[in-house]
Structure formats: C-alpha cells, structure tokens
C-alpha positions in Angstrom: 0.0 0.0 0.0 1.1 3.6 -0.8 0.0 6.6 1.3 -1.1 9.6 -0.8 -3.1 12.8 -0.3 -5.9 14.0 -2.6 -6.5 17.8 -2.7 -9.4 19.7 -4.2 -10.7 23.2 -3.6 -13.7 25.3 -4.6 -14.2 29.0 -3.6 -16.2 27.8 -0.7 -14.5 24.7 0.6 -11.3 22.6 0.5 -10.8 18.9 0.7 -7.6 17.2 1.7 -8.0 13.4 2.0 -5.2 11.1 3.3 -5.6 7.6 1.9 -3.8 4.4 1.1 -4.0 2.9 -2.3 -2.4 -0.3 -3.7 1.1 0.0 -5.0 1.2 0.3 -8.8 -2.0 2.2 -9.4 -2.3 5.2 -11.7 -3.1 8.7 -10.7 -6.7 8.4 -12.1 -7.2 5.0 -10.3 -5.9 6.5 -7.1 -8.4 9.4 -7.4 -11.3 6.9 -7.9 -10.1 4.8 -4.9 -9.9 7.9 -2.7 -13.7 8.4 -2.9 -13.4 12.2 -3.4 -16.0 12.1 -6.3 -18.6 10.9 -3.8 -17.9 13.9 -1.5 -17.9 16.6 -4.2 -21.1 17.0 -6.2 -20.4 17.2 -10.0 -16.7 16.4 -9.8 -15.6 14.5 -12.9 -12.3 12.9 -11.9 -12.0 11.2 -15.3 -11.8 14.4 -17.3 -10.5 17.1 -14.9 -6.9 18.2 -15.0 -4.7 16.8 -12.2 -1.3 17.4 -10.9 1.2 16.2 -8.3 2.7 18.9 -6.0 1.7 21.7 -8.3 2.9 20.1 -11.6 0.4 19.1 -14.1 0.3 15.4 -14.9 -0.5 15.0 -18.6 -0.6 11.2 -18.6 -2.8 10.6 -15.4 -4.1 7.3 -16.9 -0.5 6.0 -17.1 1.5 7.8 -14.4 1.9 5.6 -11.3 1.5 7.2 -7.8 4.4 7.1 -5.4 4.6 7.2 -1.6 3.7 10.6 -0.2 2.3 12.1 -3.5 -0.2 14.9 -3.1 -2.7 14.4 -6.0 -4.3 17.8 -6.9 -7.5 18.1 -8.8 -7.7 21.3 -10.8 -10.9 23.2 -11.7 -11.2 24.8 -15.1 -10.0 28.4 -15.4 -12.9 30.9 -15.4 -10.6 33.6 -16.9 -7.5 33.3 -19.0 -4.6 34.6 -16.8 -3.0 36.4 -19.8 -6.3 38.2 -20.6 -6.7 39.1 -16.9 -3.3 40.7 -16.8 -3.9 42.6 -20.0 -7.2 44.0 -18.5 -5.4 45.0 -15.3 -2.7 46.7 -17.2 -5.2 48.6 -19.4 -7.1 49.7 -16.3 -3.9 50.9 -14.6 -2.9 52.8 -17.7 -6.4 54.4 -18.0 -6.1 55.7 -14.4 -2.9 57.6 -15.0 
C-alpha cells in the first residue's frame, strides 16, 4: 500500500484526504479509490486536469503514484490569466 493525499478546492471549501492505495495504481485510479468524487457533487475525476505537488500530470491514466504524493484536482479556469493581466494593465494605464 502507498500513502497519498488528494486535494481539491472550490471557492467555498477545501478537501484534503489522506488515503492508502495499492502500490502500482495510476493517478486516475488513485483518485477513484480515494472516494473524493462521492464527496464533491459534480466532480468528474475522469476528465479534470490533475497534478502532483503543483505540476500538471499529462498522462494521469499511465503515471503511477508514489509514496507521499499529493494528488491535486484542478478546476477549469474561469478567466485566462493572460487576458486578466492585460485587463489590469489597461485599467492601470487608464487611471494615469
């Protein structure tokens, strides 16, 4: 068995689950086994982007978990960060 943490957050609440999964499971399988989908309404752990310690995992169906990994489930971006920066810069320029 391998000990991992599963993290997910919304604007209102955060989840951090410590769990044990069998050695040799993938990131997606570990997320299924954690049971987080049953605790968060509407969370699609099969399609959502995921990462380990802040680094996006592109191959979550193949990447095996390791002891101590923190699996992070990411929400879709509501606003593109580059567009947000451009808007803030334009607003600051307009105030001058």
